[in-house]
C-alpha positions in Angstrom: 179.7 -124.3 -97.6 183.1 -123.0 -98.9 181.3 -120.1 -100.6 179.7 -119.0 -97.4 183.1 -119.2 -95.6 184.6 -117.1 -98.4 181.9 -114.5 -98.1 182.3 -114.3 -94.3 186.1 -114.0 -94.7 185.7 -111.2 -97.2 183.2 -109.4 -95.0 185.5 -109.5 -92.0 188.4 -108.4 -94.0 186.6 -105.3 -95.3 184.6 -104.5 -92.2 185.4 -101.3 -90.4 187.6 -102.0 -87.4 189.2 -105.0 -89.1 191.7 -102.7 -90.8 195.1 -102.2 -89.3 195.8 -98.9 -87.6 197.2 -96.3 -90.0 200.0 -94.3 -88.4 200.5 -92.2 -91.5 196.8 -91.2 -91.4 197.1 -90.6 -87.7 200.0 -88.2 -88.3 197.9 -86.3 -90.8 195.0 -86.1 -88.3 197.4 -85.0 -85.5 199.0 -82.3 -87.6 195.6 -81.0 -88.8 193.7 -81.1 -85.4 196.2 -81.3 -82.6 199.5 -79.6 -83.3 198.2 -76.0 -83.1 197.9 -76.3 -79.3 199.8 -79.5 -78.6 203.3 -79.3 -80.0 205.1 -82.6 -80.5 207.9 -82.0 -78.0 205.3 -82.5 -75.2 205.5 -86.2 -76.1 209.2 -86.3 -75.6 209.2 -85.7 -71.8 210.8 -88.0 -69.4 209.1 -91.4 -68.8 208.9 -90.6 -65.1 206.9 -87.4 -65.9 204.1 -88.8 -68.0 200.7 -90.3 -67.6 201.2 -92.6 -70.5 202.6 -96.0 -69.6 200.6 -98.2 -72.0 198.7 -98.1 -75.2 195.5 -98.0 -73.2 196.8 -94.9 -71.3 197.8 -93.2 -74.6 194.3 -93.9 -76.1 192.7 -92.6 -73.0 194.7 -89.4 -73.1 194.1 -88.8 -76.8 190.3 -89.4 -76.3 190.1 -87.2 -73.2 192.0 -84.3 -74.8 190.0 -84.6 -78.0 186.7 -84.2 -76.0 188.1 -81.2 -74.1 188.9 -79.4 -77.3 185.7 -80.3 -79.0 187.2 -82.6 -81.6 184.8 -85.3 -82.8 187.1 -88.2 -83.8 185.8 -91.5 -84.9 187.2 -94.7 -83.2 189.3 -95.2 -86.3 190.6 -91.7 -86.1 191.6 -92.3 -82.4 193.2 -95.6 -83.3 195.2 -94.0 -86.1 196.4 -91.0 -83.9 197.4 -93.4 -81.2 199.3 -95.6 -83.7 201.1 -92.5 -85.0 202.1 -91.2 -81.5 203.2 -94.6 -80.4 205.3 -95.2 -83.6 206.8 -91.7 -83.5 207.3 -91.0 -79.7 206.2 -93.6 -77.2 207.3 -97.0 -78.6 205.0 -98.9 -76.2 204.4 -102.6 -76.5 201.3 -103.6 -78.4 
């Protein structure tokens, strides 16, 4: 039985989505695909003048804008971009 538990544990550890968000990768994606139209200072606006008040809001905005611009990000890409923007600008609670 222990062997089966170890196999399941390793599978869950290595499965896509089980990995932590990668803000460094998110920065790379942002700088490659977003910054040409969406300069970073837009994220530094006053808290009262933003649609982003939670991580869910941030993810929704990143997803919506990526669709509007024709970007085809994976779920992992979106998670990483959100992690980068949160770490660098928003500092929202997780």
